[in-house]
C-alpha positions as CSV (number, residue, x, y, z in Angstrom):
1,M,14.4,51.0,-109.3
2,V,17.4,51.8,-106.9
3,D,20.7,50.2,-107.9
4,A,22.1,48.2,-105.4
5,A,25.6,48.4,-106.1
6,R,25.0,52.6,-105.0
7,G,22.6,51.3,-102.2
8,S,19.7,53.3,-100.9
9,G,19.4,55.9,-98.5
10,A,22.6,55.3,-97.1
11,A,25.0,55.4,-99.9
12,G,27.0,52.2,-99.6
13,T,24.8,50.4,-96.8
14,T,22.9,47.9,-99.0
15,G,25.0,44.7,-100.0
16,A,27.3,45.7,-96.8
17,G,26.0,42.2,-95.3
18,E,27.4,40.2,-98.3
19,I,30.8,41.8,-98.1
20,F,30.7,41.3,-94.3
21,Q,30.1,37.0,-94.9
22,I,33.3,37.4,-96.5
23,L,35.3,38.5,-93.7
24,R,33.5,36.6,-91.0
25,D,36.2,33.6,-91.4
26,G,38.5,36.6,-89.6
27,R,40.9,37.0,-92.0
28,A,42.5,40.6,-92.5
29,R,41.7,42.1,-96.0
30,T,42.4,45.0,-98.2
31,K,39.3,46.5,-99.8
32,A,41.4,46.0,-103.5
33,E,40.9,42.2,-102.0
34,L,37.8,42.4,-101.5
35,A,36.6,43.7,-104.5
36,T,38.4,41.4,-106.6
37,L,36.9,38.6,-104.8
38,T,33.1,40.2,-105.6
39,G,34.2,41.3,-108.8
40,L,32.6,44.8,-107.8
41,A,34.1,47.9,-108.7
42,R,35.9,49.5,-105.5
43,S,34.1,52.6,-105.2
44,T,31.2,50.4,-104.2
45,V,33.3,48.0,-102.2
46,S,34.8,51.3,-100.2
47,G,31.2,52.6,-99.7
48,R,30.3,49.3,-97.8
49,V,33.4,48.6,-95.9
50,D,33.1,51.9,-94.7
51,A,29.4,51.2,-93.5
52,L,30.8,48.2,-92.0
53,L,33.4,50.4,-90.1
54,T,30.6,52.5,-89.1
55,A,28.4,49.7,-88.0
56,G,31.5,48.4,-85.7
57,L,31.1,44.9,-87.1
58,V,34.5,45.2,-88.9
59,R,37.5,47.2,-87.4
60,P,41.2,48.3,-88.6
61,A,43.8,45.4,-89.1
62,G,46.4,47.5,-90.0
63,E,48.6,47.6,-93.4
64,A,49.0,45.6,-95.6
65,V,53.0,45.2,-98.0
66,S,53.1,47.6,-100.1
67,T,54.0,47.6,-103.8
68,G,54.2,51.2,-104.3
69,G,53.3,53.8,-102.2
70,R,51.0,54.2,-99.7
71,P,50.6,50.6,-98.1
72,P,46.8,49.7,-98.4
73,A,44.7,49.4,-95.4
74,R,43.1,46.0,-93.9
75,V,40.1,45.5,-92.3
76,A,38.5,42.3,-90.1
77,F,35.6,41.1,-88.3
78,N,35.2,42.4,-85.1
79,P,33.6,40.0,-82.8
80,A,33.7,42.5,-80.2
81,A,31.0,44.3,-81.9
82,G,28.2,42.6,-79.4
83,V,27.7,39.6,-77.5
84,V,24.8,36.7,-77.3
85,L,23.3,35.3,-74.5
86,A,23.2,31.5,-74.6
87,V,21.3,28.9,-72.7
88,D,21.3,25.3,-72.6
89,L,18.1,24.1,-70.6
90,G,18.2,20.2,-69.8
91,A,16.2,17.9,-67.2
92,T,17.6,18.8,-64.4
93,H,20.6,21.5,-65.2
94,A,21.3,25.0,-67.5
95,T,23.9,25.9,-68.6
96,V,24.2,29.8,-69.2
97,A,26.7,31.9,-71.4
98,V,28.0,34.9,-72.5
99,A,29.4,34.5,-76.0
100,D,31.1,36.9,-79.0
101,L,30.0,37.4,-82.5
102,A,32.5,34.9,-83.1
103,A,30.3,32.6,-80.9
104,D,33.4,32.5,-78.7
105,I,32.5,31.3,-74.8
106,L,33.3,34.6,-72.7
107,V,32.1,32.8,-69.8
108,S,28.9,30.3,-68.4
109,N,28.0,28.9,-65.5
110,T,26.4,25.4,-64.9
111,H,23.7,25.4,-62.4
112,P,21.0,22.5,-61.4
113,L,17.5,23.2,-61.9
114,D,14.1,21.1,-62.5
115,I,12.5,22.0,-65.8
116,A,9.6,20.5,-64.2
117,D,9.2,23.9,-62.1
118,G,7.6,25.4,-65.5
119,P,8.7,28.3,-67.6
120,E,8.5,30.9,-65.6
121,R,10.0,30.2,-62.7
122,V,13.3,28.6,-64.8
123,L,13.0,31.1,-67.0
124,D,13.4,33.6,-63.7
125,S,16.6,31.9,-63.0
126,V,18.1,32.0,-66.2
127,I,17.5,35.5,-67.0
128,A,18.9,36.4,-63.5
129,E,22.1,34.1,-64.0
130,G,22.3,36.0,-67.7
131,V,22.2,39.4,-65.9
132,A,24.9,38.1,-64.1
133,L,27.1,37.0,-66.3
134,L,26.8,40.0,-68.2
135,E,27.9,42.4,-65.8
136,R,30.6,40.2,-64.7
137,C,32.2,40.8,-68.1
138,G,31.1,44.3,-67.9
139,T,29.1,43.7,-70.8
140,A,26.8,46.9,-71.2
141,P,23.0,45.6,-72.0
142,E,23.0,47.6,-75.3
143,R,25.8,45.1,-76.7
144,L,23.6,42.5,-76.5
145,V,22.1,41.3,-79.9
146,G,20.6,38.5,-79.1
147,V,19.5,35.2,-76.9
148,G,19.5,31.4,-78.2
149,I,17.9,28.8,-75.8
150,G,18.1,25.1,-76.4
151,V,15.1,22.9,-74.6
152,P,14.7,19.5,-73.9
153,G,11.6,19.1,-76.1
154,P,10.1,19.4,-79.7
155,V,9.9,23.3,-80.6
156,E,8.0,25.1,-83.1
157,H,11.3,27.0,-84.3
158,S,9.6,29.6,-86.1
159,T,7.9,31.1,-83.1
160,G,10.2,29.6,-80.1
161,R,6.9,28.0,-78.4
162,P,7.7,24.0,-77.2
163,T,4.8,21.5,-78.5
164,N,4.3,19.1,-76.1
165,P,7.3,18.4,-74.7
166,P,6.9,15.1,-73.0
167,I,9.3,16.1,-70.0
168,M,8.2,20.0,-69.5
169,P,4.8,20.2,-67.8
170,G,3.2,23.5,-68.1
171,W,5.7,24.4,-70.8
172,D,3.3,23.4,-74.2
173,R,2.5,26.2,-76.4
174,F,4.3,29.1,-74.0
175,D,5.8,32.0,-75.7
176,V,9.6,31.7,-74.3
177,P,10.8,34.7,-77.0
178,R,8.0,37.4,-76.0
179,Y,8.4,36.3,-72.1
180,V,12.3,36.9,-72.3
181,Q,12.1,39.9,-74.0
182,R,10.8,41.2,-71.4
183,T,13.8,41.4,-69.8
184,F,16.8,41.5,-73.1
185,D,14.5,43.4,-76.1
186,V,16.6,42.0,-78.6
187,T,16.1,38.8,-81.2
188,V,15.1,35.6,-79.0
189,L,15.6,32.2,-80.5
190,V,14.6,28.8,-79.2
191,D,15.1,25.1,-80.5
192,N,15.1,21.3,-79.7
193,D,18.3,21.3,-77.5
194,V,19.5,18.3,-79.9
195,N,19.7,20.8,-82.6
196,I,21.7,22.8,-80.9
197,L,24.2,20.6,-79.9
198,A,24.4,19.6,-83.3
199,L,25.8,23.5,-84.3
200,G,28.0,23.2,-81.3
201,E,29.3,19.2,-81.7
202,Q,30.4,20.8,-85.7
203,A,31.9,23.6,-84.4
204,L,34.3,22.0,-81.8
205,G,35.3,18.9,-83.4
206,W,34.1,18.6,-86.9
207,P,34.1,22.2,-88.3
208,G,34.9,21.0,-92.3
209,V,32.5,18.3,-92.0
210,Q,29.3,19.6,-94.4
211,D,26.8,16.0,-93.4
212,L,26.5,15.1,-89.8
213,V,24.0,13.7,-87.2
214,Y,24.5,14.1,-83.7
215,V,22.3,11.4,-81.8
216,K,21.7,11.8,-77.9
217,V,20.9,9.2,-75.6
218,A,20.1,10.5,-72.1
219,T,16.2,10.4,-70.4
220,G,14.9,11.0,-73.7
221,I,16.8,10.2,-77.7
222,G,16.8,12.7,-80.8
223,A,18.8,13.6,-83.0
224,G,20.2,16.8,-84.8
225,I,20.6,16.8,-88.5
226,I,23.3,19.1,-90.5
227,S,23.2,18.3,-93.9
228,G,24.7,20.1,-96.9
229,G,26.4,22.4,-93.9
230,V,22.6,23.6,-92.9
231,L,20.9,22.2,-89.6
232,Q,17.3,20.4,-90.8
233,R,14.6,21.5,-88.9
234,G,11.6,20.1,-91.0
235,A,8.6,21.9,-91.7
236,Q,7.4,22.4,-88.2
237,G,10.8,22.0,-86.7
238,S,10.1,18.4,-85.3
239,A,13.4,16.6,-87.6
240,G,15.5,14.4,-85.9
241,D,12.5,12.9,-83.4
242,M,14.0,9.5,-84.1
243,G,12.9,8.4,-80.4
244,H,9.6,8.1,-81.6
245,V,10.6,6.0,-84.4
246,Q,9.4,2.4,-84.3
247,V,12.1,-0.2,-84.0
248,P,12.4,-2.6,-86.6
249,F,12.4,-5.8,-85.6
250,S,15.4,-8.0,-85.6
251,H,15.9,-11.9,-85.2
252,D,19.3,-10.5,-82.9
253,S,17.1,-8.9,-80.4
254,P,15.6,-10.4,-77.1
255,R,12.5,-8.2,-78.0
256,P,9.1,-10.5,-78.6
257,P,8.5,-9.5,-82.8
258,G,5.1,-7.8,-81.9
259,D,7.3,-5.2,-79.8
260,E,5.9,-2.2,-81.3
261,R,7.3,0.4,-78.7
262,D,9.3,3.4,-80.0
263,L,12.8,3.6,-79.7
264,E,12.8,5.7,-77.1
265,A,10.7,3.6,-74.9
266,I,13.2,0.5,-75.5
267,A,16.7,2.1,-75.7
268,S,16.7,5.6,-73.9
269,G,18.4,5.6,-70.1
270,T,15.1,5.4,-68.4
271,A,14.8,2.5,-70.6
272,I,17.6,0.8,-69.6
273,A,17.0,1.5,-65.7
274,A,13.8,-0.3,-66.1
275,D,14.7,-3.5,-67.7
276,L,17.7,-3.8,-64.7
277,R,14.8,-3.1,-62.0
278,A,12.8,-6.1,-63.4
279,Q,16.0,-7.8,-63.0
280,G,16.3,-7.2,-59.4
281,I,18.8,-4.3,-59.8
282,D,18.0,-1.0,-58.1
283,A,18.5,1.4,-61.1
284,A,16.1,4.5,-60.7
285,G,17.7,6.7,-64.2
286,S,19.9,7.5,-66.3
287,S,22.5,8.6,-63.7
288,D,22.4,4.7,-62.1
289,V,22.8,3.1,-65.3
290,V,26.0,5.1,-65.7
291,R,27.3,4.4,-62.5
292,L,26.3,0.5,-62.8
293,V,28.2,0.7,-66.1
294,R,31.2,2.7,-65.2
295,S,31.4,-0.2,-62.2
296,G,31.7,-3.1,-64.4
297,H,28.3,-4.4,-63.5
298,P,27.7,-7.2,-66.5
299,A,24.1,-6.8,-66.5
300,A,24.1,-3.0,-66.8
301,I,27.0,-3.3,-69.9
302,A,25.0,-5.5,-71.8
303,A,21.6,-3.8,-71.3
304,T,23.7,-0.5,-72.5
305,R,25.2,-2.4,-75.3
306,Q,22.0,-4.1,-76.1
307,A,20.7,-0.3,-76.5
308,G,23.4,0.9,-78.7
309,R,21.9,-2.1,-81.1
310,E,18.4,-1.0,-80.9
311,V,19.8,2.8,-81.4
312,G,21.9,0.9,-84.6
313,E,18.6,-0.3,-86.0
314,V,17.1,3.4,-86.6
315,L,20.6,5.0,-87.6
316,A,21.0,2.2,-90.0
317,T,18.0,3.7,-91.9
318,V,19.0,7.1,-91.4
319,V,22.6,6.5,-92.7
320,N,21.2,4.9,-96.2
321,M,18.5,7.8,-96.1
322,L,20.6,10.5,-95.6
323,N,24.3,9.4,-95.9
324,P,26.3,11.5,-93.1
325,S,30.2,11.5,-93.3
326,V,29.9,11.4,-89.0
327,I,27.6,10.4,-86.7
328,V,28.3,11.2,-83.3
329,I,27.0,9.7,-79.8
330,G,26.2,11.8,-77.3
331,G,24.3,12.5,-74.0
332,S,25.0,10.7,-70.2
333,I,24.5,7.0,-71.8
334,A,27.2,7.3,-74.0
335,R,29.2,8.8,-71.5
336,A,29.4,5.9,-69.5
337,G,31.6,4.6,-72.0
338,E,32.2,2.4,-75.3
339,H,29.4,0.3,-74.6
340,L,26.5,1.7,-76.1
341,L,29.1,3.1,-79.4
342,A,30.1,-0.3,-79.7
343,G,26.3,-1.9,-79.9
344,V,25.4,1.4,-82.4
345,R,28.3,0.4,-84.8
346,E,27.5,-3.3,-84.5
347,V,24.5,-2.8,-86.2
348,V,24.8,0.2,-88.8
349,Y,28.1,-1.4,-90.3
350,R,26.0,-4.2,-91.1
351,R,22.6,-3.2,-91.9
352,S,23.7,0.2,-94.0
353,I,24.4,-0.4,-97.8
354,P,28.5,-0.6,-98.0
355,L,28.7,3.1,-100.2
356,A,27.1,5.0,-97.5
357,T,29.4,3.2,-94.7
358,Q,32.6,3.1,-96.5
359,H,33.9,6.3,-94.8
360,L,31.3,7.0,-92.0
361,G,32.9,7.5,-89.0
362,I,30.4,6.7,-85.6
363,V,32.3,8.2,-82.8
364,Q,31.4,9.1,-79.2
365,S,31.1,12.9,-78.6
366,Q,34.2,15.1,-77.1
367,A,32.0,17.8,-76.2
368,G,32.2,19.1,-72.9
369,E,29.2,21.0,-70.9
370,T,29.9,23.9,-73.5
371,A,28.2,22.4,-76.2
372,G,25.1,23.3,-76.4
373,V,25.5,27.1,-75.5
374,L,28.2,27.2,-78.3
375,G,25.6,25.8,-80.3
376,A,22.5,28.4,-79.2
377,A,25.4,31.0,-79.8
378,I,25.8,30.2,-83.5
379,M,22.3,30.0,-84.0
380,V,21.7,33.2,-83.1
381,T,24.9,35.0,-84.7
382,Q,23.3,32.6,-88.0
383,Q,20.4,35.2,-88.2
384,V,21.7,38.4,-86.7
385,L,24.7,38.1,-89.0
386,S,22.9,37.4,-91.8
387,P,23.4,39.5,-95.1
388,S,20.2,41.4,-94.4
389,A,20.4,42.1,-90.7
390,V,24.0,43.6,-91.3
391,D,22.1,45.7,-94.1
392,A,20.0,46.5,-91.5
393,R,22.1,47.6,-89.1
394,A,24.7,49.4,-91.6
395,I,21.9,51.4,-92.6
396,R,21.2,52.3,-88.7
397,A,24.3,53.3,-88.3
């Protein structure tokens, strides 16, 4: 049996990943401080820190104040040790970014595309954009450690394959990681776009919140669930698919009692547009709904607020079951103004138990177009900087 404190093969490298997790907060520390925090012998800590220095994951960070004798050296996380390519695919756009290992976005670009063009055409465009951004950053290809991609449909996260995505013809079971790895021979992770938006929203606006639900209301409706500080994907990766939940009937709703449609068919941007067309109003899709609401159109405002109430009917169950601290409402319809949010609040606060709502915040997303790529970068760094991955990198170094 190998003593983990001594390492195996490369002395001091096994266990380096645990030391590294302490340093990921960006604060510089001495080896003595790390020994105190971990309870490990100073010689053990020294070997592991040296391995991290050799691997480039930490860097010298000056000297601490001396208490007598030579001042002790400090080390800190080195976010520049590698980069991540992050991609957020929507129905009609793609945002591609390069981030460092702290998931800070270095450069990004958003361009139009049609997800229905199919995986090869869309991914070829994204890969070309990624190559151009890496060159723009002056980043050597060997510094790329991973690629994270969010797509607007269900994903089997363990394989990175979209599964029956309704607005992504030609993508079902397509091996996205393998296709991307033909160009970038690194870890490639794929997830539903709402999950990566939840990660990005938490990092940007709610870094101290451990229980958060992000709801996207746009062409479709979905939720990303962070519980206990961990993104919850479920057994097959379909957790948060609230758009396909049948909406409970309410006597306050204009819907007939026998209406068994799911939430997406009732309250998405597409559904709101269809409701407006039935009233003789020109609205082809979500963008027209947003335009009409922003212009103060009474029927569009009323329909959007009612959509918020229907979303609230489903969210009230989520609140009672999961007890989040914050619900963030995002997506194109949420950006039309406060009307959707007002409808959500009206129902959630009325139908959820008081204990679950006494400190519950229901807020509008404040994240910009980089929230998705930030979440994709976080998804990758969580894996490539995990204790076991760092141990493996330290051994290779």
